[in-house]
PDB file of the backbone (N, CA, C, O) and the ligand in Angstrom, with CONECT records:
HET     ZN  A 101       1
ATOM      1  N   MET A   1     110.069  54.966  63.326  1.00  0.00           N
ATOM      2  CA  MET A   1     111.357  55.014  62.402  1.00  0.00           C
ATOM      3  C   MET A   1     111.439  56.301  61.915  1.00  0.00           C
ATOM      4  O   MET A   1     110.447  56.964  61.616  1.00  0.00           O
ATOM      5  N   ALA A   2     112.678  56.716  61.813  1.00  0.00           N
ATOM      6  CA  ALA A   2     112.952  58.005  61.177  1.00  0.00           C
ATOM      7  C   ALA A   2     113.381  57.907  59.779  1.00  0.00           C
ATOM      8  O   ALA A   2     114.096  56.953  59.470  1.00  0.00           O
ATOM      9  N   MET A   3     113.025  58.803  58.854  1.00  0.00           N
ATOM     10  CA  MET A   3     113.591  58.927  57.738  1.00  0.00           C
ATOM     11  C   MET A   3     114.694  59.755  57.704  1.00  0.00           C
ATOM     12  O   MET A   3     114.542  60.776  58.375  1.00  0.00           O
ATOM     13  N   ILE A   4     115.795  59.645  57.120  1.00  0.00           N
ATOM     14  CA  ILE A   4     116.978  60.699  57.098  1.00  0.00           C
ATOM     15  C   ILE A   4     117.046  60.696  55.708  1.00  0.00           C
ATOM     16  O   ILE A   4     116.507  59.818  55.033  1.00  0.00           O
ATOM     17  N   LYS A   5     117.836  61.862  55.120  1.00  0.00           N
ATOM     18  CA  LYS A   5     118.180  62.349  53.786  1.00  0.00           C
ATOM     19  C   LYS A   5     119.608  61.707  53.623  1.00  0.00           C
ATOM     20  O   LYS A   5     120.496  62.125  54.366  1.00  0.00           O
ATOM     21  N   CYS A   6     119.852  60.870  52.843  1.00  0.00           N
ATOM     22  CA  CYS A   6     121.075  60.449  52.236  1.00  0.00           C
ATOM     23  C   CYS A   6     122.148  61.503  52.267  1.00  0.00           C
ATOM     24  O   CYS A   6     121.804  62.487  51.612  1.00  0.00           O
ATOM     25  N   PRO A   7     123.210  61.604  52.759  1.00  0.00           N
ATOM     26  CA  PRO A   7     124.140  62.510  52.578  1.00  0.00           C
ATOM     27  C   PRO A   7     124.862  62.716  51.358  1.00  0.00           C
ATOM     28  O   PRO A   7     125.589  63.684  51.132  1.00  0.00           O
ATOM     29  N   GLU A   8     124.585  61.584  50.437  1.00  0.00           N
ATOM     30  CA  GLU A   8     125.432  61.428  49.342  1.00  0.00           C
ATOM     31  C   GLU A   8     124.722  61.728  48.073  1.00  0.00           C
ATOM     32  O   GLU A   8     125.096  62.479  47.172  1.00  0.00           O
ATOM     33  N   CYS A   9     123.362  60.842  48.167  1.00  0.00           N
ATOM     34  CA  CYS A   9     122.501  60.855  46.855  1.00  0.00           C
ATOM     35  C   CYS A   9     121.228  62.083  47.411  1.00  0.00           C
ATOM     36  O   CYS A   9     120.624  62.720  46.548  1.00  0.00           O
ATOM     37  N   GLY A  10     120.985  62.263  48.621  1.00  0.00           N
ATOM     38  CA  GLY A  10     119.838  63.247  48.927  1.00  0.00           C
ATOM     39  C   GLY A  10     118.401  62.351  49.047  1.00  0.00           C
ATOM     40  O   GLY A  10     117.461  62.795  49.706  1.00  0.00           O
ATOM     41  N   LYS A  11     118.333  61.215  48.436  1.00  0.00           N
ATOM     42  CA  LYS A  11     117.172  60.168  48.682  1.00  0.00           C
ATOM     43  C   LYS A  11     116.820  59.917  50.287  1.00  0.00           C
ATOM     44  O   LYS A  11     117.679  59.838  51.165  1.00  0.00           O
ATOM     45  N   GLU A  12     115.448  59.813  50.486  1.00  0.00           N
ATOM     46  CA  GLU A  12     115.277  59.447  51.770  1.00  0.00           C
ATOM     47  C   GLU A  12     115.276  58.258  52.173  1.00  0.00           C
ATOM     48  O   GLU A  12     114.729  57.423  51.451  1.00  0.00           O
ATOM     49  N   VAL A  13     115.837  57.871  53.335  1.00  0.00           N
ATOM     50  CA  VAL A  13     116.266  56.516  53.752  1.00  0.00           C
ATOM     51  C   VAL A  13     116.011  56.214  55.047  1.00  0.00           C
ATOM     52  O   VAL A  13     116.357  57.033  55.898  1.00  0.00           O
ATOM     53  N   SER A  14     115.463  55.179  55.384  1.00  0.00           N
ATOM     54  CA  SER A  14     115.200  54.812  56.773  1.00  0.00           C
ATOM     55  C   SER A  14     116.535  54.727  57.558  1.00  0.00           C
ATOM     56  O   SER A  14     117.564  54.250  57.080  1.00  0.00           O
ATOM     57  N   ASP A  15     116.402  55.305  58.974  1.00  0.00           N
ATOM     58  CA  ASP A  15     117.513  55.312  59.705  1.00  0.00           C
ATOM     59  C   ASP A  15     117.931  53.903  60.191  1.00  0.00           C
ATOM     60  O   ASP A  15     119.007  53.673  60.743  1.00  0.00           O
ATOM     61  N   LYS A  16     117.021  53.028  59.943  1.00  0.00           N
ATOM     62  CA  LYS A  16     117.342  51.549  60.373  1.00  0.00           C
ATOM     63  C   LYS A  16     118.277  50.990  59.097  1.00  0.00           C
ATOM     64  O   LYS A  16     118.952  49.978  59.287  1.00  0.00           O
ATOM     65  N   ALA A  17     118.303  51.561  57.992  1.00  0.00           N
ATOM     66  CA  ALA A  17     119.184  51.083  56.963  1.00  0.00           C
ATOM     67  C   ALA A  17     120.598  51.031  57.301  1.00  0.00           C
ATOM     68  O   ALA A  17     121.104  51.894  58.019  1.00  0.00           O
ATOM     69  N   ILE A  18     121.218  50.122  56.849  1.00  0.00           N
ATOM     70  CA  ILE A  18     122.827  50.169  57.284  1.00  0.00           C
ATOM     71  C   ILE A  18     123.334  50.991  56.136  1.00  0.00           C
ATOM     72  O   ILE A  18     124.243  51.802  56.311  1.00  0.00           O
ATOM     73  N   ALA A  19     122.716  50.787  54.849  1.00  0.00           N
ATOM     74  CA  ALA A  19     123.487  51.646  53.803  1.00  0.00           C
ATOM     75  C   ALA A  19     122.267  52.193  52.913  1.00  0.00           C
ATOM     76  O   ALA A  19     121.185  51.619  53.030  1.00  0.00           O
ATOM     77  N   CYS A  20     122.403  53.372  51.948  1.00  0.00           N
ATOM     78  CA  CYS A  20     121.594  53.804  51.290  1.00  0.00           C
ATOM     79  C   CYS A  20     121.045  52.790  50.273  1.00  0.00           C
ATOM     80  O   CYS A  20     121.916  52.180  49.653  1.00  0.00           O
ATOM     81  N   PRO A  21     119.887  52.523  50.011  1.00  0.00           N
ATOM     82  CA  PRO A  21     119.729  51.546  48.762  1.00  0.00           C
ATOM     83  C   PRO A  21     119.897  52.227  47.506  1.00  0.00           C
ATOM     84  O   PRO A  21     119.882  51.516  46.502  1.00  0.00           O
ATOM     85  N   ASN A  22     120.046  53.398  47.375  1.00  0.00           N
ATOM     86  CA  ASN A  22     120.078  53.997  46.089  1.00  0.00           C
ATOM     87  C   ASN A  22     121.591  54.089  45.786  1.00  0.00           C
ATOM     88  O   ASN A  22     121.948  53.810  44.642  1.00  0.00           O
ATOM     89  N   CYS A  23     122.514  54.455  46.702  1.00  0.00           N
ATOM     90  CA  CYS A  23     124.025  54.764  46.322  1.00  0.00           C
ATOM     91  C   CYS A  23     124.771  54.037  47.229  1.00  0.00           C
ATOM     92  O   CYS A  23     125.982  54.242  47.155  1.00  0.00           O
ATOM     93  N   ALA A  24     124.411  53.266  48.043  1.00  0.00           N
ATOM     94  CA  ALA A  24     125.178  52.335  48.977  1.00  0.00           C
ATOM     95  C   ALA A  24     126.015  53.068  49.958  1.00  0.00           C
ATOM     96  O   ALA A  24     126.923  52.515  50.578  1.00  0.00           O
ATOM     97  N   PHE A  25     125.691  54.360  50.097  1.00  0.00           N
ATOM     98  CA  PHE A  25     126.262  55.183  51.263  1.00  0.00           C
ATOM     99  C   PHE A  25     125.769  54.584  52.630  1.00  0.00           C
ATOM    100  O   PHE A  25     124.593  54.384  52.935  1.00  0.00           O
ATOM    101  N   PRO A  26     126.859  54.338  53.385  1.00  0.00           N
ATOM    102  CA  PRO A  26     126.730  53.755  54.756  1.00  0.00           C
ATOM    103  C   PRO A  26     125.894  54.840  55.518  1.00  0.00           C
ATOM    104  O   PRO A  26     126.258  56.016  55.557  1.00  0.00           O
ATOM    105  N   ILE A  27     124.658  54.344  56.171  1.00  0.00           N
ATOM    106  CA  ILE A  27     123.787  55.206  56.780  1.00  0.00           C
ATOM    107  C   ILE A  27     123.929  55.020  58.295  1.00  0.00           C
ATOM    108  O   ILE A  27     124.516  55.842  58.998  1.00  0.00           O
ATOM    109  N   ALA A  28     123.492  54.156  58.657  1.00  0.00           N
ATOM    110  CA  ALA A  28     123.234  54.073  60.333  1.00  0.00           C
ATOM    111  C   ALA A  28     123.429  52.478  60.792  1.00  0.00           C
ATOM    112  O   ALA A  28     123.364  51.477  60.079  1.00  0.00           O
ATOM    113  N   GLU A  29     123.640  52.561  61.946  1.00  0.00           N
ATOM    114  CA  GLU A  29     123.388  51.284  62.796  1.00  0.00           C
ATOM    115  C   GLU A  29     122.404  51.530  63.927  1.00  0.00           C
ATOM    116  O   GLU A  29     122.599  52.163  64.965  1.00  0.00           O
ATOM    117  N   ALA A  30     121.345  50.924  63.533  1.00  0.00           N
ATOM    118  CA  ALA A  30     120.240  51.196  64.594  1.00  0.00           C
ATOM    119  C   ALA A  30     120.254  50.194  65.720  1.00  0.00           C
ATOM    120  O   ALA A  30     120.205  49.008  65.395  1.00  0.00           O
ATOM    121  N   LYS A  31     120.307  50.466  66.833  1.00  0.00           N
ATOM    122  CA  LYS A  31     119.998  49.311  67.984  1.00  0.00           C
ATOM    123  C   LYS A  31     118.613  49.486  68.581  1.00  0.00           C
ATOM    124  O   LYS A  31     117.810  50.378  68.305  1.00  0.00           O
ATOM    125  N   ASN A  32     118.465  48.494  69.441  1.00  0.00           N
ATOM    126  CA  ASN A  32     117.237  48.308  70.009  1.00  0.00           C
ATOM    127  C   ASN A  32     116.769  49.313  71.275  1.00  0.00           C
ATOM    128  O   ASN A  32     115.668  49.300  71.826  1.00  0.00           O
ATOM    129  N   ASP A  33     117.929  50.201  71.588  1.00  0.00           N
ATOM    130  CA  ASP A  33     117.813  50.944  72.724  1.00  0.00           C
ATOM    131  C   ASP A  33     117.281  52.495  72.455  1.00  0.00           C
ATOM    132  O   ASP A  33     117.224  53.364  73.325  1.00  0.00           O
ATOM    133  N   GLY A  34     116.944  52.638  71.205  1.00  0.00           N
ATOM    134  CA  GLY A  34     116.300  53.782  70.804  1.00  0.00           C
ATOM    135  C   GLY A  34     117.421  54.883  70.529  1.00  0.00           C
ATOM    136  O   GLY A  34     117.115  56.075  70.498  1.00  0.00           O
ATOM    137  N   PHE A  35     118.508  54.519  70.363  1.00  0.00           N
ATOM    138  CA  PHE A  35     119.691  55.173  69.970  1.00  0.00           C
ATOM    139  C   PHE A  35     119.895  55.051  68.550  1.00  0.00           C
ATOM    140  O   PHE A  35     119.838  53.946  68.011  1.00  0.00           O
ATOM    141  N   ILE A  36     120.179  56.340  67.764  1.00  0.00           N
ATOM    142  CA  ILE A  36     120.504  56.055  66.364  1.00  0.00           C
ATOM    143  C   ILE A  36     121.954  56.368  66.136  1.00  0.00           C
ATOM    144  O   ILE A  36     122.516  57.365  66.588  1.00  0.00           O
ATOM    145  N   ARG A  37     122.407  55.618  65.541  1.00  0.00           N
ATOM    146  CA  ARG A  37     124.052  55.795  65.124  1.00  0.00           C
ATOM    147  C   ARG A  37     124.291  55.803  63.715  1.00  0.00           C
ATOM    148  O   ARG A  37     124.273  54.854  62.931  1.00  0.00           O
ATOM    149  N   ILE A  38     124.557  57.219  63.478  1.00  0.00           N
ATOM    150  CA  ILE A  38     124.912  57.250  61.844  1.00  0.00           C
ATOM    151  C   ILE A  38     126.542  57.609  61.684  1.00  0.00           C
ATOM    152  O   ILE A  38     127.216  58.466  62.254  1.00  0.00           O
ATOM    153  N   LYS A  39     126.913  56.577  60.645  1.00  0.00           N
ATOM    154  CA  LYS A  39     128.305  56.932  60.499  1.00  0.00           C
ATOM    155  C   LYS A  39     128.439  58.127  59.239  1.00  0.00           C
ATOM    156  O   LYS A  39     127.975  58.014  58.105  1.00  0.00           O
ATOM    157  N   LEU A  40     129.181  59.248  59.768  1.00  0.00           N
ATOM    158  CA  LEU A  40     129.219  60.522  58.975  1.00  0.00           C
ATOM    159  C   LEU A  40     130.367  60.126  58.174  1.00  0.00           C
ATOM    160  O   LEU A  40     131.471  60.113  58.718  1.00  0.00           O
ATOM    161  N   GLY A  41     130.239  59.779  56.859  1.00  0.00           N
ATOM    162  CA  GLY A  41     131.426  59.589  56.133  1.00  0.00           C
ATOM    163  C   GLY A  41     131.915  60.860  55.491  1.00  0.00           C
ATOM    164  O   GLY A  41     131.287  61.919  55.474  1.00  0.00           O
ATOM    165  N   THR A  42     133.158  60.634  54.941  1.00  0.00           N
ATOM    166  CA  THR A  42     133.443  61.914  54.302  1.00  0.00           C
ATOM    167  C   THR A  42     133.314  61.538  52.782  1.00  0.00           C
ATOM    168  O   THR A  42     133.487  60.382  52.398  1.00  0.00           O
ATOM    169  N   ILE A  43     133.001  62.577  51.939  1.00  0.00           N
ATOM    170  CA  ILE A  43     132.416  62.279  50.650  1.00  0.00           C
ATOM    171  C   ILE A  43     133.372  63.529  49.886  1.00  0.00           C
ATOM    172  O   ILE A  43     133.256  64.754  49.883  1.00  0.00           O
ATOM    173  N   LYS A  44     134.288  62.659  49.297  1.00  0.00           N
ATOM    174  CA  LYS A  44     135.309  63.600  48.645  1.00  0.00           C
ATOM    175  C   LYS A  44     134.445  64.184  47.266  1.00  0.00           C
ATOM    176  O   LYS A  44     134.814  65.276  46.835  1.00  0.00           O
ATOM    177  N   SER A  45     133.530  63.625  46.702  1.00  0.00           N
ATOM    178  CA  SER A  45     133.070  64.203  45.593  1.00  0.00           C
ATOM    179  C   SER A  45     132.515  65.341  45.755  1.00  0.00           C
ATOM    180  O   SER A  45     132.402  66.146  44.831  1.00  0.00           O
ATOM    181  N   LYS A  46     132.044  65.578  47.102  1.00  0.00           N
ATOM    182  CA  LYS A  46     131.307  66.809  47.661  1.00  0.00           C
ATOM    183  C   LYS A  46     132.151  67.839  48.166  1.00  0.00           C
ATOM    184  O   LYS A  46     131.779  68.986  48.413  1.00  0.00           O
ATOM    185  N   GLY A  47     133.413  67.344  48.324  1.00  0.00           N
ATOM    186  CA  GLY A  47     134.486  68.251  49.164  1.00  0.00           C
ATOM    187  C   GLY A  47     134.022  68.016  50.704  1.00  0.00           C
ATOM    188  O   GLY A  47     134.215  68.994  51.428  1.00  0.00           O
ATOM    189  N   ILE A  48     133.553  67.097  51.201  1.00  0.00           N
ATOM    190  CA  ILE A  48     133.269  66.874  52.548  1.00  0.00           C
ATOM    191  C   ILE A  48     134.595  66.122  53.198  1.00  0.00           C
ATOM    192  O   ILE A  48     134.906  64.940  53.048  1.00  0.00           O
ATOM    193  N   SER A  49     135.153  66.940  53.812  1.00  0.00           N
ATOM    194  CA  SER A  49     136.452  66.343  54.473  1.00  0.00           C
ATOM    195  C   SER A  49     136.449  65.836  55.881  1.00  0.00           C
ATOM    196  O   SER A  49     135.298  65.905  56.311  1.00  0.00           O
ATOM    197  N   GLY A  50     137.145  65.432  56.628  1.00  0.00           N
ATOM    198  CA  GLY A  50     137.045  65.039  58.080  1.00  0.00           C
ATOM    199  C   GLY A  50     137.140  66.271  58.940  1.00  0.00           C
ATOM    200  O   GLY A  50     137.063  66.234  60.168  1.00  0.00           O
ATOM    201  N   LYS A  51     137.298  67.271  58.290  1.00  0.00           N
ATOM    202  CA  LYS A  51     137.017  68.437  59.334  1.00  0.00           C
ATOM    203  C   LYS A  51     135.836  69.327  58.941  1.00  0.00           C
ATOM    204  O   LYS A  51     135.748  70.479  59.366  1.00  0.00           O
ATOM    205  N   GLN A  52     134.923  68.774  58.117  1.00  0.00           N
ATOM    206  CA  GLN A  52     133.574  69.366  57.934  1.00  0.00           C
ATOM    207  C   GLN A  52     132.620  69.254  59.219  1.00  0.00           C
ATOM    208  O   GLN A  52     132.446  68.188  59.811  1.00  0.00           O
ATOM    209  N   LYS A  53     132.094  70.321  59.544  1.00  0.00           N
ATOM    210  CA  LYS A  53     131.302  70.484  60.638  1.00  0.00           C
ATOM    211  C   LYS A  53     129.896  69.808  60.160  1.00  0.00           C
ATOM    212  O   LYS A  53     129.518  69.972  59.000  1.00  0.00           O
ATOM    213  N   VAL A  54     129.138  69.047  61.086  1.00  0.00           N
ATOM    214  CA  VAL A  54     127.956  68.467  60.806  1.00  0.00           C
ATOM    215  C   VAL A  54     126.985  68.790  61.781  1.00  0.00           C
ATOM    216  O   VAL A  54     127.330  68.714  62.961  1.00  0.00           O
ATOM    217  N   THR A  55     125.852  69.131  61.506  1.00  0.00           N
ATOM    218  CA  THR A  55     124.730  69.235  62.388  1.00  0.00           C
ATOM    219  C   THR A  55     123.419  68.377  62.136  1.00  0.00           C
ATOM    220  O   THR A  55     122.827  68.557  61.072  1.00  0.00           O
ATOM    221  N   ILE A  56     122.965  67.525  62.980  1.00  0.00           N
ATOM    222  CA  ILE A  56     121.874  66.781  62.533  1.00  0.00           C
ATOM    223  C   ILE A  56     120.697  67.152  63.475  1.00  0.00           C
ATOM    224  O   ILE A  56     120.699  67.063  64.703  1.00  0.00           O
ATOM    225  N   THR A  57     119.684  67.587  62.668  1.00  0.00           N
ATOM    226  CA  THR A  57     118.359  68.165  63.366  1.00  0.00           C
ATOM    227  C   THR A  57     117.396  67.550  63.089  1.00  0.00           C
ATOM    228  O   THR A  57     117.354  66.994  61.992  1.00  0.00           O
ATOM    229  N   GLY A  58     116.096  67.431  64.174  1.00  0.00           N
ATOM    230  CA  GLY A  58     115.023  66.954  63.836  1.00  0.00           C
ATOM    231  C   GLY A  58     113.931  67.575  64.466  1.00  0.00           C
ATOM    232  O   GLY A  58     114.084  67.771  65.672  1.00  0.00           O
ATOM    233  N   ASP A  59     112.925  67.917  63.992  1.00  0.00           N
ATOM    234  CA  ASP A  59     111.724  68.519  64.885  1.00  0.00           C
ATOM    235  C   ASP A  59     112.263  69.989  65.092  1.00  0.00           C
ATOM    236  O   ASP A  59     111.824  70.646  66.036  1.00  0.00           O
ATOM    237  N   ASP A  60     113.202  70.521  64.235  1.00  0.00           N
ATOM    238  CA  ASP A  60     113.755  71.828  64.381  1.00  0.00           C
ATOM    239  C   ASP A  60     114.697  71.847  65.829  1.00  0.00           C
ATOM    240  O   ASP A  60     115.053  72.904  66.350  1.00  0.00           O
ATOM    241  N   LYS A  61     114.967  70.764  66.269  1.00  0.00           N
ATOM    242  CA  LYS A  61     115.886  70.587  67.344  1.00  0.00           C
ATOM    243  C   LYS A  61     117.340  69.987  66.677  1.00  0.00           C
ATOM    244  O   LYS A  61     117.417  69.248  65.696  1.00  0.00           O
ATOM    245  N   ILE A  62     118.469  70.518  67.491  1.00  0.00           N
ATOM    246  CA  ILE A  62     119.771  69.929  67.265  1.00  0.00           C
ATOM    247  C   ILE A  62     119.790  68.830  68.093  1.00  0.00           C
ATOM    248  O   ILE A  62     119.685  68.917  69.316  1.00  0.00           O
ATOM    249  N   LEU A  63     119.941  67.618  67.377  1.00  0.00           N
ATOM    250  CA  LEU A  63     120.119  66.202  67.869  1.00  0.00           C
ATOM    251  C   LEU A  63     121.620  65.974  68.191  1.00  0.00           C
ATOM    252  O   LEU A  63     122.013  65.231  69.091  1.00  0.00           O
ATOM    253  N   TRP A  64     122.346  66.629  67.435  1.00  0.00           N
ATOM    254  CA  TRP A  64     123.830  66.333  67.314  1.00  0.00           C
ATOM    255  C   TRP A  64     124.611  67.104  66.505  1.00  0.00           C
ATOM    256  O   TRP A  64     124.262  67.382  65.358  1.00  0.00           O
ATOM    257  N   GLU A  65     125.741  67.515  67.043  1.00  0.00           N
ATOM    258  CA  GLU A  65     126.760  68.392  66.448  1.00  0.00           C
ATOM    259  C   GLU A  65     128.090  67.704  66.530  1.00  0.00           C
ATOM    260  O   GLU A  65     128.500  67.195  67.573  1.00  0.00           O
ATOM    261  N   GLY A  66     128.746  67.703  65.404  1.00  0.00           N
ATOM    262  CA  GLY A  66     130.220  67.209  65.494  1.00  0.00           C
ATOM    263  C   GLY A  66     130.950  67.450  64.067  1.00  0.00           C
ATOM    264  O   GLY A  66     130.552  68.389  63.378  1.00  0.00           O
ATOM    265  N   ILE A  67     131.895  66.716  63.653  1.00  0.00           N
ATOM    266  CA  ILE A  67     132.322  66.565  62.329  1.00  0.00           C
ATOM    267  C   ILE A  67     132.228  65.321  61.663  1.00  0.00           C
ATOM    268  O   ILE A  67     131.869  64.260  62.174  1.00  0.00           O
ATOM    269  N   ALA A  68     132.602  65.533  60.388  1.00  0.00           N
ATOM    270  CA  ALA A  68     132.131  64.263  59.512  1.00  0.00           C
ATOM    271  C   ALA A  68     133.535  63.416  59.849  1.00  0.00           C
ATOM    272  O   ALA A  68     134.593  63.905  60.246  1.00  0.00           O
ATOM    273  N   GLY A  69     133.289  62.223  59.619  1.00  0.00           N
ATOM    274  CA  GLY A  69     134.134  61.099  60.019  1.00  0.00           C
ATOM    275  C   GLY A  69     133.827  60.229  61.411  1.00  0.00           C
ATOM    276  O   GLY A  69     134.274  59.130  61.739  1.00  0.00           O
ATOM    277  N   LEU A  70     133.013  61.009  62.025  1.00  0.00           N
ATOM    278  CA  LEU A  70     132.657  60.420  63.294  1.00  0.00           C
ATOM    279  C   LEU A  70     131.140  59.848  63.289  1.00  0.00           C
ATOM    280  O   LEU A  70     130.287  60.200  62.474  1.00  0.00           O
ATOM    281  N   ILE A  71     130.952  58.952  64.284  1.00  0.00           N
ATOM    282  CA  ILE A  71     129.660  58.405  64.350  1.00  0.00           C
ATOM    283  C   ILE A  71     128.768  59.155  65.343  1.00  0.00           C
ATOM    284  O   ILE A  71     129.071  59.380  66.515  1.00  0.00           O
ATOM    285  N   ALA A  72     127.572  59.535  64.702  1.00  0.00           N
ATOM    286  CA  ALA A  72     126.827  60.557  65.317  1.00  0.00           C
ATOM    287  C   ALA A  72     125.899  59.408  66.190  1.00  0.00           C
ATOM    288  O   ALA A  72     125.588  58.347  65.649  1.00  0.00           O
ATOM    289  N   GLU A  73     125.535  59.693  67.442  1.00  0.00           N
ATOM    290  CA  GLU A  73     124.992  58.985  68.210  1.00  0.00           C
ATOM    291  C   GLU A  73     123.793  59.975  68.965  1.00  0.00           C
ATOM    292  O   GLU A  73     124.196  60.911  69.656  1.00  0.00           O
ATOM    293  N   PHE A  74     122.452  59.764  68.829  1.00  0.00           N
ATOM    294  CA  PHE A  74     121.534  60.527  69.535  1.00  0.00           C
ATOM    295  C   PHE A  74     120.263  59.609  69.714  1.00  0.00           C
ATOM    296  O   PHE A  74     120.235  58.503  69.176  1.00  0.00           O
ATOM    297  N   LYS A  75     119.220  60.073  70.467  1.00  0.00           N
ATOM    298  CA  LYS A  75     118.097  59.266  70.880  1.00  0.00           C
ATOM    299  C   LYS A  75     117.001  59.940  70.276  1.00  0.00           C
ATOM    300  O   LYS A  75     116.786  61.124  70.534  1.00  0.00           O
ATOM    301  N   ILE A  76     116.310  59.307  69.516  1.00  0.00           N
ATOM    302  CA  ILE A  76     114.805  59.720  69.357  1.00  0.00           C
ATOM    303  C   ILE A  76     113.723  58.927  69.794  1.00  0.00           C
ATOM    304  O   ILE A  76     113.741  57.696  69.826  1.00  0.00           O
ATOM    305  N   GLU A  77     112.709  59.702  70.156  1.00  0.00           N
ATOM    306  CA  GLU A  77     111.617  59.016  70.856  1.00  0.00           C
ATOM    307  C   GLU A  77     110.409  58.690  70.158  1.00  0.00           C
ATOM    308  O   GLU A  77     109.651  57.754  70.409  1.00  0.00           O
ATOM    309  N   ASN A  78     110.290  59.676  69.129  1.00  0.00           N
ATOM    310  CA  ASN A  78     109.173  59.239  68.023  1.00  0.00           C
ATOM    311  C   ASN A  78     109.616  59.249  66.680  1.00  0.00           C
ATOM    312  O   ASN A  78     110.793  59.521  66.446  1.00  0.00           O
ATOM    313  N   SER A  79     108.741  58.961  65.673  1.00  0.00           N
ATOM    314  CA  SER A  79     109.160  58.859  64.466  1.00  0.00           C
ATOM    315  C   SER A  79     109.129  60.370  63.782  1.00  0.00           C
ATOM    316  O   SER A  79     108.139  61.061  63.539  1.00  0.00           O
ATOM    317  N   ILE A  80     110.336  60.621  63.581  1.00  0.00           N
ATOM    318  CA  ILE A  80     110.580  62.152  63.162  1.00  0.00           C
ATOM    319  C   ILE A  80     111.659  61.924  61.813  1.00  0.00           C
ATOM    320  O   ILE A  80     112.244  60.871  61.558  1.00  0.00           O
ATOM    321  N   LYS A  81     111.730  62.990  61.169  1.00  0.00           N
ATOM    322  CA  LYS A  81     112.459  63.157  59.993  1.00  0.00           C
ATOM    323  C   LYS A  81     113.757  64.042  60.407  1.00  0.00           C
ATOM    324  O   LYS A  81     113.662  65.181  60.864  1.00  0.00           O
ATOM    325  N   VAL A  82     114.857  63.430  60.207  1.00  0.00           N
ATOM    326  CA  VAL A  82     116.071  64.176  60.782  1.00  0.00           C
ATOM    327  C   VAL A  82     116.827  64.635  59.453  1.00  0.00           C
ATOM    328  O   VAL A  82     116.661  63.969  58.431  1.00  0.00           O
ATOM    329  N   GLU A  83     117.648  65.749  59.444  1.00  0.00           N
ATOM    330  CA  GLU A  83     118.328  66.184  58.403  1.00  0.00           C
ATOM    331  C   GLU A  83     119.762  66.174  58.724  1.00  0.00           C
ATOM    332  O   GLU A  83     120.033  66.650  59.827  1.00  0.00           O
ATOM    333  N   ILE A  84     120.664  65.777  58.073  1.00  0.00           N
ATOM    334  CA  ILE A  84     122.090  65.856  58.205  1.00  0.00           C
ATOM    335  C   ILE A  84     122.507  66.968  57.325  1.00  0.00           C
ATOM    336  O   ILE A  84     122.173  67.047  56.143  1.00  0.00           O
ATOM    337  N   GLU A  85     123.372  67.966  58.049  1.00  0.00           N
ATOM    338  CA  GLU A  85     123.738  69.154  57.015  1.00  0.00           C
ATOM    339  C   GLU A  85     125.112  69.150  57.473  1.00  0.00           C
ATOM    340  O   GLU A  85     125.512  68.977  58.625  1.00  0.00           O
ATOM    341  N   TYR A  86     125.946  69.418  56.158  1.00  0.00           N
ATOM    342  CA  TYR A  86     127.401  69.570  56.492  1.00  0.00           C
ATOM    343  C   TYR A  86     127.579  71.054  56.259  1.00  0.00           C
ATOM    344  O   TYR A  86     126.793  71.665  55.535  1.00  0.00           O
ATOM    345  N   HIS A  87     128.519  71.596  56.812  1.00  0.00           N
ATOM    346  CA  HIS A  87     128.709  73.179  56.869  1.00  0.00           C
ATOM    347  C   HIS A  87     129.853  73.410  56.295  1.00  0.00           C
ATOM    348  O   HIS A  87     130.269  74.564  56.191  1.00  0.00           O
TER     349      HIS A  87
HETATM  350 ZN    ZN A 101     122.268  57.582  48.653  1.00  0.00          ZN2+
END
């Protein structure tokens, strides 16, 4: 199980969580195939629009790159901490 940082409130949340237990921000849809899917919401309060670049890293490797508003999909094999960074 990986812990990710909630992009809205910054609290650590399990990637298995559908939504952040702290702020209800939608987090991830975890499947049994080892793939993690994270809905990258747009966050108006932080000025994050649909054109914001997003990088997801874990263990100093880039797992996924794209833009906000998409669903990030990547595979992890071990329990790692991933970070979602909005540029
Ligand atoms: Zn949160």
